[in-house]
C-alpha positions in Angstrom: -31.3 -37.6 -77.3 -31.2 -33.8 -77.5 -27.6 -32.6 -77.1 -28.5 -30.2 -74.3 -30.4 -32.7 -72.3 -27.8 -35.3 -72.9 -25.1 -33.0 -71.7 -27.0 -32.0 -68.6 -27.7 -35.6 -67.4 -24.3 -37.0 -68.2 -22.5 -34.0 -66.6 -24.7 -34.2 -63.5 -24.2 -37.9 -63.2 -20.4 -37.5 -63.5 -20.4 -34.8 -60.9 -22.6 -36.7 -58.4 -20.4 -39.8 -58.8 -17.3 -37.7 -58.0 -18.9 -36.2 -55.0 -20.2 -39.6 -53.8 -16.6 -41.0 -54.1 -15.4 -38.4 -51.5 -17.5 -40.1 -48.8 -16.0 -42.7 -46.5 -15.8 -45.7 -48.9 -12.8 -48.0 -49.3 -10.4 -47.3 -52.2 -11.8 -50.0 -54.5 -15.3 -48.6 -54.4 -13.9 -45.1 -54.8 -11.9 -46.2 -57.8 -15.0 -47.7 -59.4 -17.0 -44.5 -58.8 -14.2 -42.4 -60.4 -14.1 -44.7 -63.4 -17.9 -44.4 -63.9 -17.5 -40.6 -63.4 -14.8 -40.5 -66.1 -17.1 -42.4 -68.5 -19.8 -39.8 -67.8 -17.3 -37.1 -68.5 -16.5 -38.7 -71.9 -20.2 -38.8 -72.7 -20.7 -35.2 -71.6 -17.8 -34.2 -73.9 -19.5 -35.9 -76.8 -22.8 -34.1 -76.2 -21.0 -30.8 -75.7 -19.2 -31.2 -79.0 -22.6 -30.9 -80.6 -22.9 -27.3 -79.3 -20.0 -26.4 -81.7 -20.7 -28.8 -84.6 -24.4 -28.0 -84.9 -24.4 -24.5 -83.4 -24.0 -21.1 -85.1 -20.6 -19.6 -85.4 -19.6 -17.5 -82.3 -19.3 -13.7 -82.9 -17.5 -11.3 -80.6 -14.0 -12.8 -81.0 -12.7 -10.8 -78.1 -15.3 -12.3 -75.8 -14.8 -15.8 -77.2 -11.0 -15.7 -77.0 -11.0 -14.1 -73.6 -13.1 -16.8 -72.1 -11.1 -19.6 -73.7 -7.9 -18.0 -72.4 -9.3 -18.1 -68.8 -10.3 -21.7 -69.2 -7.3 -23.2 -71.0 -4.8 -20.9 -69.2 -6.2 -21.6 -65.7 -6.2 -25.4 -66.2 -2.8 -25.4 -67.9 -1.2 -23.2 -65.3 -2.6 -25.3 -62.4 -1.4 -28.6 -63.9 2.0 -27.3 -64.7 2.4 -25.8 -61.2 1.4 -29.1 -59.7 3.9 -31.1 -61.7 6.7 -28.6 -61.1 6.3 -28.6 -57.3 5.2 -32.2 -56.8 6.2 -34.4 -59.8 5.6 -37.6 -57.8 2.2 -36.2 -56.6 3.2 -36.7 -52.9 2.0 -33.2 -52.1 -1.1 -33.3 -54.3 -4.3 -33.0 -52.3 -6.7 -33.8 -55.1 -8.9 -36.7 -53.7 -9.0 -38.5 -57.1 -5.2 -38.5 -57.4 -4.9 -39.7 -53.7 -7.4 -42.5 -54.4 -5.6 -43.6 -57.6 -2.2 -43.6 -55.8 -3.7 -45.6 -52.8 -5.0 -48.2 -55.3 -1.5 -49.0 -56.3 -1.0 -47.0 -59.5 2.3 -45.2 -59.9 2.6 -41.5 -60.2 3.2 -41.6 -64.0 -0.1 -43.5 -64.5 -2.0 -41.2 -62.3 -0.6 -38.2 -64.2 -1.7 -39.7 -67.5 -5.2 -40.4 -66.2 -5.3 -36.9 -64.7 -4.2 -35.3 -68.0 -7.0 -37.2 -69.9 -9.6 -36.0 -67.4 -8.3 -32.5 -67.6 -8.4 -32.5 -71.4 -12.0 -33.7 -71.3 -13.0 -31.1 -68.7 -11.3 -28.3 -70.5 -12.8 -29.3 -73.8 -16.3 -29.5 -72.3 -16.0 -26.0 -70.7 -14.6 -24.5 -73.9 -17.6 -25.9 -75.8 -20.0 -24.5 -73.2 -18.3 -21.1 -73.5 -18.4 -21.2 -77.3 -22.1 -22.1 -77.1 -22.7 -19.1 -74.8 -21.0 -16.6 -77.1 -22.7 -18.1 -80.2 -26.2 -17.9 -78.6 -25.8 -14.7 -76.7 -28.5 -12.8 -78.5 -30.9 -15.8 -78.1 -30.0 -15.8 -74.4 -30.8 -12.2 -73.9 -34.3 -12.7 -75.5 -35.0 -15.7 -73.3 -34.0 -13.8 -70.2 -36.2 -10.9 -71.1 -39.2 -13.1 -71.6 -41.8 -12.1 -69.0 -42.9 -15.5 -67.7 -43.1 -14.7 -64.0 -39.8 -16.3 -63.0 -37.2 -14.2 -61.2 -34.1 -13.5 -63.3 -31.9 -14.8 -60.5 -33.0 -18.4 -61.3 -34.1 -18.0 -64.9 -30.6 -16.9 -65.9 -29.4 -20.4 -65.0 -32.4 -22.1 -66.8 -34.0 -23.2 -63.5 -37.7 -23.8 -64.2 -38.6 -25.2 -60.8 -38.7 -23.5 -57.4 -35.4 -23.0 -55.6 -31.9 -24.0 -56.5 -32.5 -27.6 -55.7 -34.5 -27.8 -59.0 -31.1 -28.2 -60.7 -30.6 -31.7 -59.1 -34.2 -32.6 -59.8 -33.8 -31.9 -63.5 -36.3 -29.0 -63.4 -34.4 -26.9 -65.8 -34.5 -25.6 -69.4 -31.5 -27.5 -70.8 -30.4 -25.0 -73.5 -30.9 -22.0 -71.2 -29.0 -23.9 -68.4 -26.0 -24.7 -70.6 -25.8 -21.0 -71.6 -26.4 -19.8 -68.1 -23.6 -21.7 -66.4 -20.9 -20.3 -68.7 -20.0 -17.3 -66.5 -19.7 -19.6 -63.5 -17.3 -21.8 -65.4 -14.9 -18.8 -65.8 -15.0 -18.3 -62.1 -14.0 -21.9 -61.6 -11.0 -21.6 -63.9 -10.0 -18.3 -62.4 -9.8 -20.2 -59.1 -7.6 -22.7 -60.8 -5.2 -19.9 -61.6 -5.3 -18.9 -57.9 -4.4 -22.5 -57.0 -1.5 -22.4 -59.3 -0.2 -19.2 -57.7 -0.7 -20.9 -54.4 1.9 -23.5 -55.4 4.4 -20.7 -56.0 3.6 -19.0 -52.7 2.3 -15.9 -54.4 -1.1 -15.8 -52.7 -2.4 -16.6 -49.2 -4.0 -20.0 -48.8 -7.8 -19.7 -48.7 -9.5 -22.7 -50.4 -12.9 -21.8 -49.0 -13.3 -18.0 -49.2 -11.7 -17.5 -52.7 -13.8 -19.9 -54.7 -17.0 -18.7 -53.0 -16.0 -15.1 -53.6 -15.2 -15.7 -57.3 -18.5 -17.6 -57.8 -20.5 -14.9 -56.0 -18.9 -12.2 -58.1 -19.6 -14.1 -61.4 -23.2 -14.7 -60.5 -23.8 -11.1 -59.3 -22.3 -9.7 -62.5 -24.3 -12.1 -64.6 -27.5 -11.1 -62.7 -26.8 -7.4 -63.2 -26.1 -7.9 -66.9 -29.3 -10.0 -67.3 -31.4 -7.4 -65.5 -30.0 -4.6 -67.7 -30.7 -6.5 -71.0 -34.1 -7.7 -69.8 -35.2 -4.2 -69.1 -33.8 -2.9 -72.3 -35.4 -5.5 -74.5 -38.7 -5.2 -72.7 -38.5 -1.4 -73.2 -38.1 -1.9 -76.9 -41.1 -4.2 -77.1 -43.3 -1.6 -75.3 -42.0 1.2 -77.4 
C-alpha cells in the first residue's frame, strides 16, 4: 500500500476508535477500543516513517527545527507538568487515562502506556512535519494548479465537496499529509498551553484556546497558499 494512503486510513481509523470510545460504553469495551486505536497508531507510525526514509531531505533547517521544537517541546512539557502535579494521575482528566485506571491498572502502568502512546504520536507528527518541509516546493506547485477547487479545501488535499470529504476518503493523500502539518503545530502549541495551565500561569479555557489556535493556523496557511498560488501562476503567465 502507498505510504500516504496507508497513513491516512490507519490514522483516521485510530482517531475514530478513540472518539468512539468516549461515548457511553462500559470500561471493558472502551479499553478494547483504545487498544485497537493504539494498534492503529503503531501502523500509522510505520507508514509515516516512510515519509522520512523514502522522501527527500528537508531543506530550510530553521523551519524544520522550529516545527520539531513546537511538537516535541509541547508534548514533553505537557507530560512533565502532568506528572509533577499529579504523579498518581488522580487529577488527570484524559479520558484514556481515566478508562485505564478504572479498568484496574495502577498509575505506573497507565503512565507507561501513556508514554508509549505519546512517543508514537510525537514521532508521527514529527515525520509529517519533516515531510512538509521536504516537499514544500512540490506543495506550492500543487496548490497553484488551476483545477477549479478553492484553495481553502485544496490546501488540505480535499478533493470532494465540503469538509466531510475527509471522513469519506475523498482526499489526495500526499497533499493531505502535507496540508495538515500547520494544524499539527497548533495542536502542540495547545499542549504547551495545557502544561502552563497545570502551573496556573494561564486562564482555563479548553474550548476557546484550541479553536483559536487552529483557526489562526488555518488562516495563516490559507493566506500563504493564496500568495504562492498567485505568484506561481503569475510566473507561468509571464
